[in-house]
Biopython code that builds the backbone (N, CA, C, O; Angstrom):
import numpy as np
from Bio.PDB.StructureBuilder import StructureBuilder

atoms = [
    (1, "UNK", "N", (-3.131, -32.087, -2.475)),
    (1, "UNK", "CA", (-3.255, -31.727, -0.903)),
    (1, "UNK", "C", (-2.231, -31.439, -0.151)),
    (1, "UNK", "O", (-2.385, -30.999, 0.988)),
    (2, "UNK", "N", (-1.211, -31.620, -0.616)),
    (2, "UNK", "CA", (0.035, -31.299, 0.400)),
    (2, "UNK", "C", (0.340, -29.693, 0.167)),
    (2, "UNK", "O", (0.707, -28.825, 0.959)),
    (3, "UNK", "N", (-0.001, -29.651, -1.420)),
    (3, "UNK", "CA", (0.177, -27.946, -1.742)),
    (3, "UNK", "C", (-0.776, -27.142, -0.920)),
    (3, "UNK", "O", (-0.352, -26.199, -0.253)),
    (4, "UNK", "N", (-1.699, -27.378, -0.929)),
    (4, "UNK", "CA", (-2.750, -26.610, -0.050)),
    (4, "UNK", "C", (-2.020, -26.435, 1.251)),
    (4, "UNK", "O", (-1.581, -25.372, 1.688)),
    (5, "UNK", "N", (-1.960, -27.443, 1.726)),
    (5, "UNK", "CA", (-1.070, -27.537, 3.393)),
    (5, "UNK", "C", (-0.500, -26.526, 3.653)),
    (5, "UNK", "O", (-0.818, -25.642, 4.450)),
    (6, "UNK", "N", (0.758, -26.648, 2.695)),
    (6, "UNK", "CA", (1.572, -25.615, 2.399)),
    (6, "UNK", "C", (1.540, -24.071, 2.191)),
    (6, "UNK", "O", (2.195, -23.210, 2.778)),
    (7, "UNK", "N", (0.629, -23.943, 1.224)),
    (7, "UNK", "CA", (0.328, -22.783, 1.345)),
    (7, "UNK", "C", (-0.695, -21.888, 2.384)),
    (7, "UNK", "O", (-0.718, -20.657, 2.380)),
    (8, "UNK", "N", (-1.463, -22.668, 3.198)),
    (8, "UNK", "CA", (-1.981, -22.343, 4.545)),
    (8, "UNK", "C", (-0.665, -22.362, 5.272)),
    (8, "UNK", "O", (-0.334, -21.197, 5.493)),
    (9, "UNK", "N", (0.197, -23.202, 5.721)),
    (9, "UNK", "CA", (1.136, -22.572, 6.283)),
    (9, "UNK", "C", (2.106, -21.406, 6.099)),
    (9, "UNK", "O", (2.604, -20.634, 6.918)),
    (10, "UNK", "N", (2.212, -21.505, 4.870)),
    (10, "UNK", "CA", (3.155, -20.167, 4.201)),
    (10, "UNK", "C", (2.357, -18.718, 4.825)),
    (10, "UNK", "O", (2.818, -17.643, 5.210)),
    (11, "UNK", "N", (1.130, -19.181, 4.736)),
    (11, "UNK", "CA", (0.146, -17.673, 4.887)),
    (11, "UNK", "C", (-0.227, -17.411, 6.023)),
    (11, "UNK", "O", (-0.493, -16.307, 6.498)),
    (12, "UNK", "N", (-0.264, -18.576, 6.573)),
    (12, "UNK", "CA", (-1.031, -18.423, 8.166)),
    (12, "UNK", "C", (0.196, -18.326, 9.415)),
    (12, "UNK", "O", (0.044, -17.656, 10.436)),
    (13, "UNK", "N", (1.254, -19.027, 9.145)),
    (13, "UNK", "CA", (2.313, -19.395, 10.048)),
    (13, "UNK", "C", (3.488, -18.310, 9.975)),
    (13, "UNK", "O", (4.084, -17.806, 10.927)),
    (14, "UNK", "N", (3.671, -18.079, 8.624)),
    (14, "UNK", "CA", (4.912, -17.307, 8.226)),
    (14, "UNK", "C", (4.617, -15.958, 7.705)),
    (14, "UNK", "O", (5.613, -15.307, 7.390)),
    (15, "UNK", "N", (3.672, -15.495, 7.573)),
    (15, "UNK", "CA", (2.815, -14.000, 7.080)),
    (15, "UNK", "C", (3.323, -13.970, 5.652)),
    (15, "UNK", "O", (3.438, -12.867, 5.117)),
    (16, "UNK", "N", (3.648, -15.104, 4.958)),
    (16, "UNK", "CA", (3.873, -14.720, 3.611)),
    (16, "UNK", "C", (2.601, -14.344, 2.700)),
    (16, "UNK", "O", (1.664, -15.137, 2.601)),
    (17, "UNK", "N", (2.606, -13.007, 1.988)),
    (17, "UNK", "CA", (1.494, -12.635, 1.263)),
    (17, "UNK", "C", (1.055, -13.525, 0.268)),
    (17, "UNK", "O", (2.012, -14.231, -0.050)),
    (18, "UNK", "N", (0.024, -13.820, -0.380)),
    (18, "UNK", "CA", (-0.574, -14.550, -1.186)),
    (18, "UNK", "C", (-0.033, -14.735, -2.259)),
    (18, "UNK", "O", (0.359, -15.822, -2.684)),
    (19, "UNK", "N", (0.058, -13.366, -2.958)),
    (19, "UNK", "CA", (1.162, -12.610, -4.060)),
    (19, "UNK", "C", (2.501, -13.098, -4.359)),
    (19, "UNK", "O", (2.952, -13.309, -5.485)),
    (20, "UNK", "N", (3.292, -13.310, -2.873)),
    (20, "UNK", "CA", (4.484, -13.776, -2.844)),
    (20, "UNK", "C", (4.655, -15.371, -3.464)),
    (20, "UNK", "O", (5.405, -15.962, -4.241)),
    (21, "UNK", "N", (3.320, -15.711, -2.505)),
    (21, "UNK", "CA", (3.335, -17.309, -2.735)),
    (21, "UNK", "C", (3.248, -18.036, -4.232)),
    (21, "UNK", "O", (3.962, -18.954, -4.636)),
    (22, "UNK", "N", (2.033, -17.275, -5.024)),
    (22, "UNK", "CA", (1.815, -17.129, -5.960)),
    (22, "UNK", "C", (2.858, -17.367, -7.029)),
    (22, "UNK", "O", (2.922, -18.321, -7.804)),
    (23, "UNK", "N", (3.879, -16.047, -6.898)),
    (23, "UNK", "CA", (5.021, -15.838, -7.646)),
    (23, "UNK", "C", (5.568, -17.067, -7.623)),
    (23, "UNK", "O", (5.694, -17.682, -8.682)),
    (24, "UNK", "N", (6.000, -17.644, -6.350)),
    (24, "UNK", "CA", (6.626, -18.934, -6.113)),
    (24, "UNK", "C", (6.194, -20.396, -6.860)),
    (24, "UNK", "O", (6.903, -21.304, -7.294)),
    (25, "UNK", "N", (4.616, -20.213, -6.816)),
    (25, "UNK", "CA", (4.065, -21.419, -7.334)),
    (25, "UNK", "C", (3.979, -21.320, -8.812)),
    (25, "UNK", "O", (3.872, -22.406, -9.382)),
    (26, "UNK", "N", (4.011, -19.865, -9.841)),
    (26, "UNK", "CA", (4.104, -20.107, -10.928)),
    (26, "UNK", "C", (5.603, -20.635, -11.359)),
    (26, "UNK", "O", (5.647, -21.568, -12.160)),
    (27, "UNK", "N", (6.433, -20.260, -11.023)),
    (27, "UNK", "CA", (7.869, -20.660, -11.199)),
    (27, "UNK", "C", (7.994, -22.376, -10.889)),
    (27, "UNK", "O", (8.617, -23.083, -11.680)),
    (28, "UNK", "N", (7.335, -22.957, -9.659)),
    (28, "UNK", "CA", (7.652, -24.219, -9.737)),
    (28, "UNK", "C", (6.770, -25.220, -10.310)),
    (28, "UNK", "O", (6.913, -26.441, -10.246)),
    (29, "UNK", "N", (5.706, -24.470, -10.961)),
    (29, "UNK", "CA", (4.471, -25.433, -11.377)),
    (29, "UNK", "C", (4.172, -26.583, -10.421)),
    (29, "UNK", "O", (4.124, -27.803, -10.576)),
    (30, "UNK", "N", (3.981, -25.740, -9.341)),
    (30, "UNK", "CA", (3.409, -26.180, -8.002)),
    (30, "UNK", "C", (3.716, -27.124, -7.390)),
    (30, "UNK", "O", (2.875, -27.691, -6.693)),
    (31, "UNK", "N", (5.422, -27.712, -7.496)),
    (31, "UNK", "CA", (5.731, -28.571, -6.979)),
    (31, "UNK", "C", (6.295, -28.446, -5.502)),
    (31, "UNK", "O", (7.416, -27.969, -5.328)),
    (32, "UNK", "N", (5.562, -28.852, -4.502)),
    (32, "UNK", "CA", (5.652, -27.870, -3.000)),
    (32, "UNK", "C", (6.855, -27.935, -2.445)),
    (32, "UNK", "O", (7.220, -27.055, -1.666)),
    (33, "UNK", "N", (8.038, -29.517, -2.928)),
    (33, "UNK", "CA", (9.277, -29.183, -2.662)),
    (33, "UNK", "C", (9.884, -27.947, -2.604)),
    (33, "UNK", "O", (10.361, -27.355, -1.636)),
    (34, "UNK", "N", (9.779, -27.541, -4.107)),
    (34, "UNK", "CA", (10.548, -26.501, -4.758)),
    (34, "UNK", "C", (10.005, -24.650, -4.510)),
    (34, "UNK", "O", (10.486, -23.568, -4.849)),
    (35, "UNK", "N", (8.763, -25.091, -3.738)),
    (35, "UNK", "CA", (8.041, -23.652, -3.503)),
    (35, "UNK", "C", (9.572, -23.168, -2.298)),
    (35, "UNK", "O", (10.317, -22.274, -2.698)),
    (36, "UNK", "N", (9.784, -23.649, -1.311)),
    (36, "UNK", "CA", (10.422, -22.630, -0.384)),
    (36, "UNK", "C", (11.952, -22.123, -0.851)),
    (36, "UNK", "O", (12.487, -21.241, -0.179)),
    (37, "UNK", "N", (12.609, -22.658, -1.946)),
    (37, "UNK", "CA", (13.603, -22.455, -2.391)),
    (37, "UNK", "C", (13.455, -21.028, -3.515)),
    (37, "UNK", "O", (14.297, -20.177, -3.800)),
    (38, "UNK", "N", (11.944, -21.208, -4.009)),
    (38, "UNK", "CA", (11.928, -20.022, -5.121)),
    (38, "UNK", "C", (11.414, -18.818, -4.104)),
    (38, "UNK", "O", (11.541, -17.648, -4.465)),
    (39, "UNK", "N", (10.965, -19.071, -3.116)),
    (39, "UNK", "CA", (10.628, -18.008, -2.264)),
    (39, "UNK", "C", (11.936, -17.241, -1.484)),
    (39, "UNK", "O", (11.960, -16.046, -1.190)),
    (40, "UNK", "N", (12.894, -18.121, -1.254)),
    (40, "UNK", "CA", (14.121, -17.483, -0.985)),
    (40, "UNK", "C", (15.084, -17.312, -1.910)),
    (40, "UNK", "O", (16.168, -16.941, -1.458)),
    (41, "UNK", "N", (14.982, -17.522, -3.422)),
    (41, "UNK", "CA", (15.844, -17.393, -4.358)),
    (41, "UNK", "C", (15.379, -15.452, -4.524)),
    (41, "UNK", "O", (16.112, -14.463, -4.544)),
    (42, "UNK", "N", (13.772, -15.598, -4.621)),
    (42, "UNK", "CA", (13.394, -13.982, -5.128)),
    (42, "UNK", "C", (14.088, -13.360, -3.720)),
    (42, "UNK", "O", (14.930, -12.520, -4.039)),
    (43, "UNK", "N", (13.995, -13.505, -2.406)),
    (43, "UNK", "CA", (14.259, -13.054, -1.414)),
    (43, "UNK", "C", (13.351, -12.577, -0.594)),
    (43, "UNK", "O", (13.525, -11.734, 0.286)),
    (44, "UNK", "N", (12.070, -13.290, -0.978)),
    (44, "UNK", "CA", (10.681, -13.355, -0.161)),
    (44, "UNK", "C", (10.628, -13.784, 0.949)),
    (44, "UNK", "O", (9.646, -13.353, 1.553)),
    (45, "UNK", "N", (11.412, -14.630, 1.662)),
    (45, "UNK", "CA", (11.635, -15.003, 2.995)),
    (45, "UNK", "C", (13.034, -15.242, 3.570)),
    (45, "UNK", "O", (13.930, -15.209, 2.726)),
    (46, "UNK", "N", (13.409, -15.478, 4.851)),
    (46, "UNK", "CA", (14.686, -15.191, 4.585)),
    (46, "UNK", "C", (15.347, -17.003, 5.374)),
    (46, "UNK", "O", (14.737, -18.071, 5.319)),
    (47, "UNK", "N", (16.594, -16.765, 5.964)),
    (47, "UNK", "CA", (17.161, -18.183, 6.235)),
    (47, "UNK", "C", (16.258, -18.757, 7.238)),
    (47, "UNK", "O", (15.774, -19.858, 6.975)),
    (48, "UNK", "N", (15.916, -18.119, 8.481)),
    (48, "UNK", "CA", (14.906, -18.675, 9.277)),
    (48, "UNK", "C", (13.754, -19.350, 8.716)),
    (48, "UNK", "O", (13.534, -20.560, 8.765)),
    (49, "UNK", "N", (13.071, -18.494, 8.202)),
    (49, "UNK", "CA", (12.099, -18.966, 7.262)),
    (49, "UNK", "C", (11.971, -20.091, 6.574)),
    (49, "UNK", "O", (11.098, -20.958, 6.623)),
    (50, "UNK", "N", (13.261, -19.959, 5.703)),
    (50, "UNK", "CA", (13.385, -21.208, 4.934)),
    (50, "UNK", "C", (13.477, -22.370, 5.890)),
    (50, "UNK", "O", (12.817, -23.362, 5.580)),
    (51, "UNK", "N", (14.235, -22.417, 7.079)),
    (51, "UNK", "CA", (14.146, -23.576, 7.785)),
    (51, "UNK", "C", (13.034, -23.906, 8.329)),
    (51, "UNK", "O", (12.631, -25.068, 8.275)),
    (52, "UNK", "N", (12.310, -22.863, 8.987)),
    (52, "UNK", "CA", (10.839, -23.300, 9.652)),
    (52, "UNK", "C", (10.091, -24.214, 8.409)),
    (52, "UNK", "O", (9.509, -25.243, 8.752)),
    (53, "UNK", "N", (10.114, -23.804, 6.879)),
    (53, "UNK", "CA", (9.400, -24.368, 5.993)),
    (53, "UNK", "C", (9.965, -25.674, 5.738)),
    (53, "UNK", "O", (9.097, -26.507, 5.481)),
    (54, "UNK", "N", (11.082, -26.086, 5.730)),
    (54, "UNK", "CA", (11.828, -27.236, 5.406)),
    (54, "UNK", "C", (11.391, -28.337, 6.805)),
    (54, "UNK", "O", (11.027, -29.497, 6.612)),
    (55, "UNK", "N", (11.494, -27.807, 7.987)),
    (55, "UNK", "CA", (11.219, -28.755, 9.028)),
    (55, "UNK", "C", (9.841, -29.025, 8.883)),
    (55, "UNK", "O", (9.518, -30.192, 9.109)),
    (56, "UNK", "N", (8.739, -28.048, 8.487)),
    (56, "UNK", "CA", (7.210, -28.298, 8.172)),
    (56, "UNK", "C", (7.224, -29.395, 7.180)),
    (56, "UNK", "O", (6.373, -30.274, 7.320)),
    (57, "UNK", "N", (8.111, -29.481, 6.142)),
    (57, "UNK", "CA", (7.706, -30.373, 5.139)),
    (57, "UNK", "C", (8.358, -31.943, 5.415)),
    (57, "UNK", "O", (8.102, -32.983, 4.808)),
    (58, "UNK", "N", (9.252, -31.724, 6.507)),
    (58, "UNK", "CA", (9.536, -33.418, 7.240)),
    (58, "UNK", "C", (8.284, -33.599, 7.924)),
    (58, "UNK", "O", (8.069, -34.634, 8.556)),
]
sb = StructureBuilder()
sb.init_structure("model")
sb.init_model(0)
sb.init_chain("A")
sb.init_seg("    ")
for serial, (resi, resn, name, xyz) in enumerate(atoms, 1):
    if name == "N":
        sb.init_residue(resn, " ", resi, " ")
    sb.init_atom(name, np.array(xyz, "f"), 0.0, 1.0, " ", f" {name:<3s}", serial, name[0])
structure = sb.get_structure()
C-alpha cells in the first residue's frame, strides 16, 4: 500500500516518468524507503525533489 502511494506521489506530484520509477523499483526490490535514494543515485531527481520525497515519507 505504501509503495503504491509513493509511486502515485512520484508520478503525479514530481512528474517523474514511470520508466524512471520502475528503474528505481527494480534496484530496490520494492522497498519504499530506498526508492528515493536510487532515483537520486541515477540522477533522475534533484536534491529538492529528494527532500520533498523524504518529507512525504515522514
